[in-house]
N, C-alpha and C positions, 0 to 999 in steps of 0.2 A: 504493500500499500504505500502511496505517495505521502511522504512526510515532509512538509514545506519548510520546516525549521530545524535548525541544528540545536539539539538539546544542550550541547556544551555551551553555546552562546548565551543560553538562558540561565546558566548556572544551576542546571538540573541534571542529575545523573541517576542511574538506576539504583544507586545505594544511598540516595539522598536521605539525610536525617534532618532533625531541627538544626537550623543554621544560625539562629540568633539574629538580632536586628540592630540597625543603627538609626540615628536620626535621619529621616529622609530629606532629600532635596526636592525642590518643587520646580516642575516644568509645566507642561500643558495641563497636567492634573496633579492631584495630591493624594497621599495615602491617608491623610487625616480628614475626616468628613467635616468637622467643624470649620476648617480653613476653606474648604471648597464651598460650603454653604454660605460662608461669610462673603466670599468673592461673588457668589450669585445673588446675594441679598434676598434670600427666599422669603423673608417675612415682609417685604416692602409693601405688598398690597393687602396685608392683613390689618384689620382694625385692632386697636389696643385690647378690646374685649376678647377678640379671637386669640391674640397672643398670650393674654393672661390665662385663658382656659388651657390652651395647648401646652404652655410652659409648666402648668401646674400638674400635668399628667405625663410623666416620663415616657410611658409606652406610646401614648398618643403622639408626642413630640417625635419619637423615633419613626413612627409610621408616616407622619407628615413629611419628615425629612427625605426619607428614602423614596417616597412616591413623588417628589417634587417635580413638576413639569412646567414648562413655560406656558404662559397664557396664550389663548388663540392669537391675540394680536402680535405678541412677541414671536410666536412660531411662524406667523405669516411673514414678518419681516425677515427672519432667519432664512426661510425657504426662498424668498425673493433674492436674497444675496447669493445663496447657494446655487440657484438656477441661473444667475447671471455670470457665474464663473466656471460652469461646467465645461469641460473640454468638448470641442465640436469635432465630430467625425472620428473620435477615438475613445477607447474605454477609460473608465475613471481609475486613476492610480496617482500616486505621489508624483510620478514623473511627468504626468499629463498637465500638471498645473505650474504656472509661473510662480516665482516667489511672492509677487504681489497678490495674485489670486489665492494662493494657498494661505496666506495670512488672514484672509477674510473668512475662512471656514471656522466653525466652532471646534474647540479643542478635542472633544470626544469623537467628532466626525473625522478629523484628521487622523486620530489614532486607528479607527476602524478602517479607513482607506489604506493606511500603512500596512496593517497586519492582515487585511482581507480585501484586496482590490478587486475590481469587477471581473477580472479574468478568473479569479478563484471562485467568485459567485457562480459563474458559468459552469465551472467544473463540479461544484458541490450540488448544484441544482440544475442538471442538464435536462430534466423532463418536467420543468416547472410550467405552471399555467402561465399564459401570456399576461395576466394581470400583475404578477409579481415582477418587479424590476429592481435593479441594484439601487437606483436613485430613490425609489420608494423606501427601501431599507434604511439608507443613511439619513433620509429625511425624517423617518419615524424615530430613529435613534436620537436625532438632533433635538426632538422635543423634550427628551429626558436627559438633561446634562450630566447626571451622576452615572449614566451608563458608560462604562469604560473610562471613568474619571476618578474612581476612589477605590481604596483598598485598606482594609484594616491594618494598622501598624502591628497588630498582634496576630496576623494570619499565620497559621502553623505551617503552611506548606509553600510559602513564597518568600524568597529572600528579598527583602526591601532595601538592601544596601543601595542599589541603583533604582531610583524611583521610576524612571522611564521604562526600564526593563521589566520591573515588577508590574507596572500598569499594563504594558503590552501583554505580559503573560496573563493577567487576570481578564483582559479583554477578550483574548482568545478563548479563555475558559467560559466566558459569558456567551460568546457566540456558539461554541460547541454545545453548550447546554440548551440554548434556545433551538438550535437547528436539529437536535436530537428529538425534541418534542415536535417540531415541524414535520420530521419524517414519520412520526407515529400518528399525529393528528391529521395531517393532510397528505400523506405520502400515498404512493400508488400501491404499495405492498404487492407488487408483481414479482414473479420469478425472474431472476437475472437471465437475460438473453431473450425473454419473451418480446414479441413484436409490439412496437408502440404505435402501429398504424391506426390512424384515427377512424378508420372504418372497421377496426378489429377490436382492440382492447377498449378503446374509448367509444364503445358502440352507440351510446346515446347521442353523440354529437354535442353534448353539453359542455364538453371540455375542450378548450382551444389552447394548445401548448405554444410556447414561443417558437419563432420561426426556425431556429437552428437546433431543434431537438434531435437526438440520435434516433436511428431506426429501431434499436433494441434497448430494453431497460438495462441500466447498470445495477451495481449492488444496491441493496435496499436502503442503505444509509444515504445514498445519493438520489433517492426517489422523493425527497421532500418537496412540498409546495406543488404537488401534482393537481390537488383539488383546490378550488377557490370557493365553491359552495357545497354544502352538505350533500352527500350522495342520497338520491331519492327526491331531492328538491331541484337540483341543477337542471336547467332546460325544461322545467315544467312549470305549471301554474299552481302548484300546491302551495297552500298557505298554512303556516304552522307556528309553534312556539309563542303563542299569544295568550298571555294572562291579562285579559283586558276588562274583566268585570270590575265595575266601580266598587263592589263590595270588598275587593282585595286591595292590599295596599300597593301591589304591583300595578293594577289597573288604574288606581287613583293617582299614584305618584308618577307613573310613566305610561299615560294613556296611548293606546295603539292608534296608528294612522287609520286610513280607510280599510275596508275589508279585504283589500288586495295586499296589504302590507304584511309580509311574512318576515318573522325574525328567526329564520332558521340559521344554521351555522354558516358563517361567512368568514373569510380571511385566514391567516396563518394559524390562528388559535381557535378558529370556528366560534366567533362571538355569537351567542344564542340568547333568545328571549328579549322581550321589550324591556325588562327591568335591567339588562345589561346594556342594550343598545342606548337607552336613555342616559345613564351616567357617562358612557363613552362619548356620546354626542355632546353633552355639556362640556366635557373636557376638551374636545377637539374644536368646537365652535362657539361655545358659550350659549347654545341653544339646543333645541330638540329636533333639528331637521333630520337626523337619522331615524327617528320614530316615524316620520312621514315618508322618507325615502331611504329605507334600509338597503335598497339595492345599490346605493352609492359605493358600498365597499367593493363591489364586483363589476361595476358598470364601465364597459370600454367602448361605448357607442360613439363617443367623440374623443378627439385628442385630450380635451380638457378634462372630461370625466375619467379617462383612462389614467391620467396623471394623478388625479385625486385618488382613484381606486388603488393605485400602486402604493401611495402613501398610507391610506386607511387600512388596507389589507395587512400591512406590517405593524402599523401603530396600534391596532387592537391587540396584537400579540405582545408588544413591548409594554403596553399598558398593563396587561395581566402579569407580565414578568416582574415589572417594577413595583407593583402596588400590593402592599400586605393587606390581608383581610383577617381581622381579629377572629381567633387567636393565632393565626398562621403568619409566619414572616413572609417577606417577598422572596421569590426565587433569587433574585438579585442579592439580597442580604446573605443568603446561604453560600453564594459563590464567593463573594468578595470578603467574607469572614466577619460580618457584623452579627450573625446568629450564632450563638453558642448554646448548645443544649444544657439545660439545667438538670437537676437530679430527677425531676419528675419526667422530663423528656427521655432521659436515658433509661428510666425504669419502664417507660412505654415503648422502648425500642427506637426512639427517634434520635438518630446520631448524625454526626457530620458525614457528608458524602452525597453522591448523586441521588441516592434513594429518597432522601427528604424531598427532592424536587417532585418526584412522582406522587409523594404523599400529599404535597400541597395541591397538585393539579387534580388528582383523582383517587385519593387515598381510600375512600370508601368502597370503590370497585376493584381497585388494582392491588391493594396492600393489605397486610395482615395475616395472610395465609402462611402455611408451613413451607410453601415453595412459590417462586415467582409465577404470576399468571402471564399469559402471552403478551398483553399489552406492556406490562411493566418490563418484561424481559426484552421486548423490542426496543423500548426507550433506552435500557441499559446497553444493549448491543450496539445501537446507533451512536450512543454517546461515546462508547469506547473507541469505535472507528473514528469518529470526528475528533476526539481528544487526541488520538494518535496523529491524525492529519495535522491538527494544529500545534502539536508538540507539547501537550499539557498533561498527558497521562502519567508518564513515569514520575514516581516520587510524589505526586500530588495526591492522587486518588488511590494509589496502591495502599491496601490495608484499611482503607475506609469502608463504611457500609454503603456499597454501591446499589444494592437492591432495597426492597422495602418489605421483605418477609418478616412476619412476627413483629409488626409495627403497628401501633395504635394511632388513629387519626388524632389530630389536634383537638382537644376538648375544651369548651369554654369554662368548664368547671375546674380545669387543671391550671395550675400557675404557668404563665407563659410571659416572656418578655414583650410579646405582642398582643396581649389581651387588654382590651379596653372597651368601654361602651362606645360603639362605633357610629351611632345615629342620633340625629336631633329630632325632638318632638317638642311641641309647645308645653311649657310648664303651666299647668292650669292653676297651680297655687300662686304663681307670679305672672299674671297676664302681661303679654308683650314680651316675655322672656322665654328662652329655649333651655331645655335640659337634655343631657346625654342619656340615652337608654340602650340597652343591648339588642333591642329588637328594631326592625326596620318598619316604619309605617308612613314616612313622609318623603323619602328619597333624598333627605338632606343629611349631609355628613361633614364632620369637622375637617375632612381632608380637602374639601372644596372651599376655596376662598369665598366668603360672604354668605355662606349658608347659615351661619349662627344667627344672623339677624333676619334673614329671609324666612326662616321657618316660622317665625311668629309675627312677621310683618304683614298686616292685613292687606296693604296695598300691593306688596309684591306677590301675595298669594293669589292675586287675581289671574295670574298666569296659569293657575292650576284649576281643574274642574271644581265647581262648587255644587251646591244642591240643585242649582237651576240649570239642568242638563236634560237632554232627551232620556227618558226613562225606559231603558231597554229598547224594545221595538215599538212601543206603543205611543211614543211622543206625548206623554201625559204631562204636559205643561198647561197652565191656565192663566187667567188674568192676574192672579196674585203672584205667580212666579215670574211673570213678565214685568210686572211693576217692581218687583224686588231684585231684578237682574241688576248687577253692578254696572256702573257707568263705564263705557268703553275707555280704555287707556292704551294709546298707541305706543307706550314705552315698554310694554310687556308682551310676551308671547301668549297665544291662546291655543288650547287644544281643540281637536275636532269636537263639534257639538256644543262648545262653550256658548253660553247665552249672555248677551250684554244689551245695553240700550245706549242710544245717543242723547244728546242734550235736549232733544225734543220728545223723549220718552218713547222712541220707536225701537222695538226690539229686533235683535239680529242673532242668528245662529252661525257659528263657524262651520263652514263646509268642510274644511280640512285644518291642519295645523297652520296657525297664522303667526308669522314672524313679526318683529317689531315694526313700527312705522307703516303699518298697513291700515288704512282707514276703513270704516264700516261701509263706505260707499263702494268699495271695490268688490264687485259682484263675483269675482273669481274666488274670493275667500269668504265672503260674508253673504248670508241669505236673510232678507228681511222677513220677519214673522208677522203675518197679518193677523191681528187679533180675532177678526171675523172667522178665520179658518180654524180656530182652535176647537179641538174636540176633546172633551174630558172622557177619556176612555177607561171604563172601569174593569176591563179585562174581556175575555171572550164570553159573551153573553149567550152564545149558542144560536143567535138569530142567523137566518140564512142570508145569503147574498154577500154583498160587499162588506168589508170589515168596518168601514165607517171612518177609520182613522186617516188623517191626511197623508196623501201619497201612497197609501197602502192599496194593494189590489189582491185579487184571488177571492176565493170563497171560504167562509168559516166552516161550513158543513159539507162534508164529502158528497152527500146525496144531492146537493145543489150544483155540483160540477157539471159543466157542459163542454162540448168539444171546442167552444169558442174561448174558454178560459186558458189561453196559452200564455207561456211566459213572454213578457215584454222586456226586451233588451234596452232598457232606458235607465241611466244612472239616477234619474229623479223618480223612479218608480220603486217601491219598496214591497217586501212581502214579510209577513210576520203572523204565525198561527193561521196561516191560510193554505189552501190547496191550489195547485197550478199544474198545467200540463207542459211537458217539454218533450218533443218527438212522440214516442209511443207510450210514454210512462207518466204516471201521476206522482207528484211530490208534495210534501208538507214542509212548510217553513217553521222550524221549531223556534226560531227567534228571528230578529230583524236581519234582513238579507236583501241585497239588490244585485246580486250576480247570479248567473244561470246555474241550475242543478248540475249541468254537465261539467261544470268546473271542479266538481267533487267537494265543494265546500260542506263541512260537517253540519252547517245549519240546516241543510236539506235532508229530509228523511224519505226514502223511496216507499210509496204506498202501494203501487202495483201497476200492472199493464192497463192502459187506458180502456182496452176492450173488455177487461174483467170488471171494471168499475163503472163504465158508462155503457149501459145497454140501450141500443136504439131499436125500439119494437118495429120500426118500418123496415129494418134491414136485417133479416134473419141471417144467422151464421151460415156460411157456406163452407162445409168441410173440404171442398175441393179447391178452395182458394189457395194459391201457392203462398208459402211463407215469405213475408216481406223482409228483405235485408235491412236491418236497422243500424247497420254499421258496428254492431258488437261482435266481439270475438268469443270463442268458446262454444260449447254445446249447452243447450237449454235442458237436455235430458241426459242424466248420468249414463244411461244405457247405451246412448249414442256416442259416448266418449271413446276415442281410439288413442293409441300410443303416439300418434302424430299430432294430437291436439295439445301441443306444449305451449306454455306461456309466451307471449310475444309482447315486447315493449312498444310495438307500433300500433296499438289499438286500445279499445276500452272493454271492460267486462262489466256485466250487470245481470244478475240472477243467471249466470252461466257457469259451467264447469271448465276446468283447464288442469294441466299438469305442469308441475315445476319440480325438477329433480326426480325423486321417486315417490312423490306425494301427489294427491289429487285435492284440489281446492274448489270451493264453491263461492262466487262473488255474491255476497248478500245484498250489495247495492253497488252503484256505479263506482268503479275504481279503475285507475290506469297505472298503478305501480305494482311491482312484483309481490307475490305472496311472501317471499322471503324477507321483504321489508318489515313484516310484522304488522301491516296496516289491518286494523280490526274489520275491515270490509270482507276479508277473506276468512273462510272457515275450512279447516281441514276435514275432508270427508272420506278420504280413502288412501290407498297406497298402491305402489306397483311391486309385484313380486313374481319372479320367474316369467316376466313378459305378460302378466295378466293384471288387469285393474280389479282391485278388491276393495269393496265398500267397507268403511269403518276405520278405527284406529289400528295402527300396526302394533300388535302386542309386543313384538320384539324391540320396538323403538321406544315404547312407553314405560321403560324401567324407571325405578326411583332414582332421583339425583344422587350421584356418587362424587364426593369431593375429590377422590383421586383419579376419576375418569377424565379422559380427554374428550371434549365435545367439539365437533366441527360445526361450521355454519349450517344451519338447518336442522341440527340434531335436536331431539325432544327429550325433556326430562320431566318427571313428575315429582312434585315436592308439596307435602301436606295437602294432597289431593288435587292440586292444581297443576296444569300442564303448561310448561314453558318451552320456548324455542330459542336455541342459541343463535345469536345474530352474527357471531364470528367465533373464531377459535377460542376456546377457554378451558382452563383446567384450575380447580380450586377456587380461591376467593370467596366472596359472599355467596350464600345460598341463593337460588333464583328468586325467591320471594323478597329477601332483603335488598338484592340488587335492583329488582324491578321497582320496588316501592321507593327506593332512594333516587332512582333515576329511570323514568319510563323509557329512555333511549339507551339504557345500558345494554350489556351483552345479552341478558335474558329478557325475552319478550313474553308476556303472558298470552296464552292462546284462548 
């Protein structure tokens, strides 16, 4: 394997032991955090109240320091300078810059370019998605100035005699650590030598690799950054990872955009869920634009959007890497030597080494067993290869706990140097003041500048949904809610469905997320609410015909449905608790929805075939009428299924049977993703044995879960009477029930 660096030049040798330390000299960076923070003036934008609070809680101060990032405005200025001096027509390296241009770059960016130039980026990530760029990587790192700029003077495995060499060394270790997780999280996981043909391995067409990708896959540690979007969502209209209900803190603090906004995994660390997109958006832009447009992280439709996606796709990963989440340290701190396990950590198996990184990322699913599970072993294998490539393995990680077997997750009840009450809520005993609590309910955190005052500031809170909002699907506002709507304030953001009034007491509803400085007269963002159109809907009364709610169509009672009640593809038309027809099928809207049933949105419930529900007495059934091709795949009768009826990603299934692997599935409702994704639309109804289709569960596959057994993708295990399917290779770890309940997208999916 290529090793780019001479270990001797780094004062590292195979027999390295503790070398002792001397007082460091300062160059581009420093090995003492306080000095670096002083240079950055990290507290300059904090109010005195915020500083008093942070400095009174040592663990909180440590978290605020390590996660420090430039403001959106500062970051924009840094990027403008960087983009103005990028070399034209050649790859980025130290040699490509003039002395004058080189001096304009941030110190940590210069260090990364020196130890990992663009040519090396191409080597380590030869099969990357076209979204990921080297410029995106260094621009993301530029936002967090402590990345590659600090090192504990008491680091046990780095000689700090020469500050520059020590910081170069730890920067390589930081890159090797991040890249190992990239290889696991968004790597191809293909066999070395397998074809990379876009019409072969990347069969969905959802992945566009960079132009110079090889024809065959390299070693797996060099297959990172293959995916930009989560498998099963890329290239589809699927919508997921939405916790949008106003009754939940996630939906209240980080309201979702429109019904098409999907918060599935995107970027090098697969940022997921609206409650993670929201805080990340605030850090990047100072607003919530990523809640309305989450696709910005992967959008390459224009040169400008591609440049921003290249930055965001890496920034979301560096954000996770640099930010501690109580009671866990940041991965950055574990690498640069600022995390030291205490007695409780050691008793719980949490020790220095690469394994604690896996514990921080996904400890509940990958750590704690008597042997490494596949994902944890992958991370470790990739890290060893990358650490050898960067020249940081020998002497540094030898003898440390590299895996995470027999390791307990970080627990709030256990003493940790990174435990603190991490969220703000209003202090009801002191109106107008905020208090720290260990639970999240507002989205405000002491790590964000300004949150301490904003969480209790009634004026600032106008940017968050109030009680005057559209009530579920029924739009149950009335004259009293209109009159109590807050006065529109152009200095704050508003979420979709927010209700305001102007100085003339005219009420408006936000059509989508509204940024600052948008007046209510802008019809793209605001919709005037006509009081005469208000309908006080008390719920589904059971009356026949139209639902009666403004903008709602369909019929409330199934027996009143006619052939004319077809779906209307109009964004201003809504369905809720009503029946409608699309194609040959009848659907019921379980809640508010304004997109077609054929999109697969879970708001729609399939009721049945239109011919089975609407009987026309004037048109008797003709048994000789040939079956109409409705565009669906699969067989409607199990007895007609043949071994050739295998699942195809190029069509839709609805109340039809198909085969995937050695199992037979039935599509209970409309679905266009594979059964192996674990989508609940699919029901396993049979299996293949000796070339025959057999109805029922395979008794040989339905054995009780065995912690020592190896399960491959698609394998079935029974635990406590429930059936689970393995979504990828797994051995050991949490039992299927625990894994599934902790994370519905974990390795085990309930059947």
